[in-house]
N, C-alpha and C positions, 0 to 999 in steps of 0.2 A: 742699309740692306744687308741681309745675311747672304753673302756671296757663296759661302759653302753650301748652304741649303739650296740655292738657285742652280747649283752645279756649274758655277762660273769657271770658264777656262779662257785663258788669254795667252797670246804669243806676240812677239815683236818682230818687225822687219826694219832694220835700221840701214839707211843709205847715206853714205858719207863720201863727199868728193875728196879726191886725193890732190895733193899739191905737187903736180908735175905736168909735163906737156900732155897732149891728148893721147888716147890709148892706141890708136892705129895710124897716127901721122905725127909730124914734127911740129904742128901748130901749137902755140902756147895756149894754155887753158885760161883765157881771159873771159871768165864767166859773164862779166858785165862789161864787154868791150865798149869803150866810149867813142870809138872811131865811127865815121859815117858809113852808112850802107853803100855797097858798091854794086851789088847784083840782086835782082829780085826774080825768083823762079816760081812758077805756078804749076801745081800738079794735083792729080787725084790718085789716091792709093787704093789697092784692092787686097782682099784677104786671100791667102793661099793655104792649102792643106798642110798640116804638120806631119810629124813622123807617124802618127796614127792614121794618116790618110783622111782625116776629118778637118774641117775648118772650125777654129775655135769660136765659141759662142760670143765672147767679148769682141773678137774681131768682126764677126757678123753684125753685131750691134753698132760698132763704129762705122762700118760700111753703109749701113742703112741710113745714116745721116746725110750721105751723098754731098759732102761739102768739098769745095775747092780748098787746097792747102797752099798758102803763099809763104815762101821762105825768103828772109832777108839775110844776105851774107856780107861779111866784112873781110877785106884782104888780110887784116892783122890777126884774125882768129879762126879762119876757116879756109879750106882748100877743096879740091875736087873730091876728096874722100868724104867730106861732110855732105857734099851734094850728091853722093852716090854715083858719081861719074868716073871714079877711079877706085880700084879694089883697095882693101885695107893694106897698109904697109906692115912691116914687122912690128910685133907688140912692143910697147914702151917698157923697157926692162926695169926702169926705176919704179914704175907703177906696179909691176909684178913683184918686185922685191918688197915694196911697202905692204902689199897684200899678204905676202908670206910672213912678214914681220908681225902684222896684226894677227894672223892665224896662230903664230907661236905664242903671242901674248894671251890669246884666248885658250891656250892649252889644247889646240885642235890638231888633228892628224892630217898632214898635208898629203894630197893625192900624188901618185907616182907620175901621172901624165895629165896635162891640162888639155881638154878638148872644148873649144868654143862651140856654142850652139846659137842658133837663131831663134829668137822669141818674137813671134808675130805681134806687132803693135802698129795699128793703122789709124790712130787718132791724129796722125800728122806729125807727132813729136820725133819720129825717126824717118828720115828721108828715104831710107831703103824699104820701109815697111816692116822692119824687124830690128831688134836690139841684140847685139852680140854679147853673150854672157857665158861665163865658164865657172865651173866648180873648182875652188882652190883647196878647200879643206873641209873636214867633217869632224863630228864628235868632240866639239869644244865645250867649255863650260865657264861659268862665272859664279862667284860666291856672293850671295845676298843675305840679308838679315833673316830671311825665311827659308834658307837652304840653298843648295846648288841649283842652278838653272842651266840646262843643256843648250848647247849651240849646235844644232844638227848640220847646218851648212854655212859656209862663207864663200861668197861669189865675187868675181871681178867682172865688171860690165861697163858698157858705155852709158854716160849720162845722156838724157834726152835733150832735145832742143827746147828753148824757152818760149812759152806762149806769150805773145804781145797783145793780141786782141782776138775776139771771136764774134761773129754775127751769125744769123740763121743760115747764111749761104757759104761762108768762108771762115777760115781760121788762119791767123798770121803767126809765124814763128821766127825767132832769130836763131841763127846757127852758131853764135859764139859759144854757147854752152854745150852743144852737141859733141859727143866724143870725149868729153872730160872723163878720166878714170873714176869709177865709182865702186866702192866696196859695199857689199850687202851682207849684213850679219843678221841671221835669223835664229830666234830662240824657239824652243818647243812650247807647247801650250800648257805649261805648268805654273804660270803666273797666277797667284791666288786671289788678288783683288786689285782695284785701281792703283792704290799706293804702291803695291808690289811692282806693277807695270812701270810706274814712274821711276822707282828705285833701280830696276834692271836697266832701263834706258839710260839713266844717269851713269851707272857703272860702265856700261859699254861705251858711252860717249867719252868717259874719262880715259878708258883704255885706248881708244882711237886717238885721242889728243896726245897721249903719252909718246907717240911716235914723232910728234912735232913735224909731221909730213902730211897733215890733212888741212883742208881749207877751213877758214873760220868765217863767221858772219851769217846773216840771214840767208837761208836757202842752201847753205853748204851741207847741212845735215837734215835728213827728214826721217821721221818715225811713222811707220804704219802699224796699226794695232789690229790684230785678229781676235775677235771675242765670240764666245758662244755660251749658251746655257742649256739646261736639260731640255727645254721645250722649244728652243730656237736654234737654227743652224748657224754656221760660221758667217760672220759679217766682218769685212775688212774695212777699217776706217783709215783713210789716207789724208795726209797733209798736216800732221802735227809739226809746228815749228818751235813751240815753247813747251818744255817738259811740264811746267806748272799747270798747263791746261789739260793734261792727260786724264787725271782722276775725274775731273768735272765732266769732260766729254763722255767718258765711259759710263759714268753714272746716269747721265741724261739719255744715252743710247739704250741702256738696259731698261730704263723706265719706258722708253718708246716701244721697245720690244714687248714688255709686259702688258702694255696697253693694247697691243694688237690681238685681235680675236681670231684672225685667220693665219694659217701657217705661211711663213715666208720662205722664199728660196734664197740660197746663199748669194750675196751680191756685195758690191763695193760701194762705199759711201765716202763723201768728202766732208771735212770739217768746215763749218760756217762760223762767222763771227757770232758770239753769244753762246758758243759751246754746243750748238745743235749740229746735226748732220743731215745731208740729203743724198738721194740715190745718184750714183755716178754711172755705173754700168754693171752688167752681170759678172759673176765671179769667173775669171779665166781658168782654164784647165791645162792639162798636159798636151792637148791637141795643138797648142800654138808653138811647140818646140820641134825643131828639126836641125840636123847637123850643119855647121858652117863649113863650107867646102873651100873657102878662100884663105883659110888660116890653118897652117900645119899644126898638128898636136905638139905640145911643148913638154919635153921630158924634164922632170924635176930631179936633178942630180945631187949627189952629196956635196959636190963642189959648189953648186949654187947655194945650197942651204948653209954651208960654212961661211958664206959671205954675209949672211943675215945676222945683224947685231940686235940683240933684244934690249930695248931701253928700259930704264927704271920707270915704274908706274908713277903717275902724277901723285897718287895718294901716298906712295912711299916717300917721294920727295917732300911733300907737304909735312909729313910726320917728322922727318928729319929737321926741317926748319922749325917746326913747332917745339920740338924738344931741345934743339941746339941753341935757340935764341929766346926760349921761354915766351913764345907767341901763342895767342889763342888760335884755335883751329881755323876760323874763318879768315883771319889775317894771313896765316900760313898758306892757305889755298890761294888767296889773292896774290901772293908774292911769286907764285910759280913762274909766270911769264917773265918776271923781272928778277929772278933769284940771283943771276950773275951780277947784275947792277947793284942789288941789295948787298951782297957779300963784299963787293968792291967798296961800297960806302961804309960798311961796318969796319972794314980794314983801314980805310982812309981816315975815319973819325972814331978811333977807339974810345974816346972820352964820352961819346954820345951813346945813350942807352939804345941798343938795337931795336927795342920795341918802339921807341920814338921815331927812329929812322924808318921803320916799316910803316908807321902811321903817316909820316910825311910823304912817303913814296906811294902808298896805296890809298889811304882813306882821305887825305886832304885833296888830292887831284879828283877823286870821285865826287866829293862834295862840291868842289869848285865847278866842275863840269855840270853838275845837276842844278846848282843855284845860279851860276853866272854864264853858262853856255860857252865857256872858253876852255882850251886844253892846256894842261900843265905838261911841259916837256921835261925829260929827264935832266937836261942841263940846268933847268930852273931849280929842280930839287937839289942838285949838287951845289949850286950857288948859294941857296938859302941856308943849307946845312953848314957851309963854310963860314957864314956869318955867325951862326949860332955856336959853332965849334970854337971860334976865336973870341966868344963872349961879347960880340958887338951888338947882339940883340938878345931878347929873352925868348923863351919857348913860345910865349903868347904872340910874339911878332911874326913867327914863322909863317903862319897861315896868311896873314895880311900881306906879307912881302911876296909870297908865292902867288897870291891872287894878282898883285900888281904886275909881276913879271909876266903872267899869263895874259894880262890885258895890255902888254907892251908899254907899260908906264915906266918912266924914269925913276929909279929907286933912290930915295933920299934917306940914308941911314940915320941922319941926325934926328929925323922924325921919330925914330924908334930907340934913340939913345937911352941906355939904362940909367935910371936915377941913382945917385949916391944913397946909400942906406940911411944916413942921418936925415937927409932931406925927405926921403920917401916916408920914413916913420913920422916925421913932423906933419907932413901933408895928410897922412892917413889918420892921425890922431884928431886933426881938425875936422875931418869928414865924420869920424865916429861921434864926436861931440855934437855935430850938426844934426846927425840922424840917429841919435841915441835911442829914440823911441821906436826905431825900426828893428826888424829881425837881423840876425847875423847875415843871412843870405842876401837880404835887401841892401845892407851896408856894403857887402862884398860887391854887389852889382854896381853900386854908385862909384866905388873906388876904381873898379875895372873900366867903367865908362869914362872916367876922368883921365885915366892913365893907360888907356888901351895900347897894348903892344910894348909898353915901356917897363913893365914890372912883372915879376914872377908871381903867379897866383898863390903858390904855397906860402911864399914869404908874406904876402898880403894877409892871408888867412891867419897866420901866426901873430901878426901885429894887431889885427882886429881883436882876436881872442884875448890878447894881453891887455887891451885898453877898454874893452866894452864892459 
């Protein structure tokens, strides 16, 4: 599709959970609390007028469903604040500092005073009927391959409760996730095409992870995409979990819009399996916002800002690893979470090529987990590299031993004992004569199958070339 001709516009809303206690109480943010339910509360929520003295259209829509809301609570991850039986406590200072740190990484202007607002939400995901949200910074930007993209707002807010199940008459939520600090980063609508949307989301995600203070895993970050064309109003698509799906979902949604002959109203849609979308609710507006009276405004002082340390971006760390150890870009990025351990191994085993250490630390464990469904621990990597460093095993044996360690098998190094060069050459000559009608690669395969883990591949290749 010619997205420019269509008048395509897109913007992102990225929501990222922060790694700290909850925003307005001291409960730990156990997003998936494994402990048993201790209390069950049943309620119905109602919509209230916002600052404009009007009830929001999206709130009215949720109210019309007339469902009972059931909340499951756990003593380890929720208290009276989550049940809306106690007013919010003082703001979590660590969460605020992380939000300020992210704002600085996005080159944004931090506000002088933070004023929390109430955003009406009565689908049951907020026990109070509203979400506490505050503007932290404005006028940020990121650099992409297609130019700068502006970040108009950065917000700090409460995460919603987690939906467990829903029927025509009721909806059940767990409160372990409710109140977890959530940063919301919003771009302007200058993203040019689906791939540009994906790129921008990837860059913002990298910046958020650079703090090393955000949660990881499924559900910890969510991307909502707002799109419009010349002939169709803004549609918000919610629920992206995988960046790779963004271009395909947008493409299918644009085709859906083009197939519509009647004019649509702005609304919110959710992502389905198979990259399609379905109607979720009307587009909310400013009528759902009104001031939060239980939380005092927070002054952003120069003293507070001096405390904020700006971390090095993951992209910059990866580039240093790539250049410093002659790694490819993909391996360098993969090493970021384990860069300290990688540098420790490089220092401990200076005779081993850092590129091979990176392969053993990153690529081998990934392949073993994918093929054999077992996890390679760092201590196994260190152990197998010690064998290779002391020349007890060949490079080809490293993978095999790593797999055995991951499978909790007893390691017998004699099985991988390196053959003396004279004996090795004699054995290979015999195999070359036996399979002289085969190609070089086929003979190589026969040799490696016979002496798997006991010989060096390069040395084998040299002997075969010499005698074939």
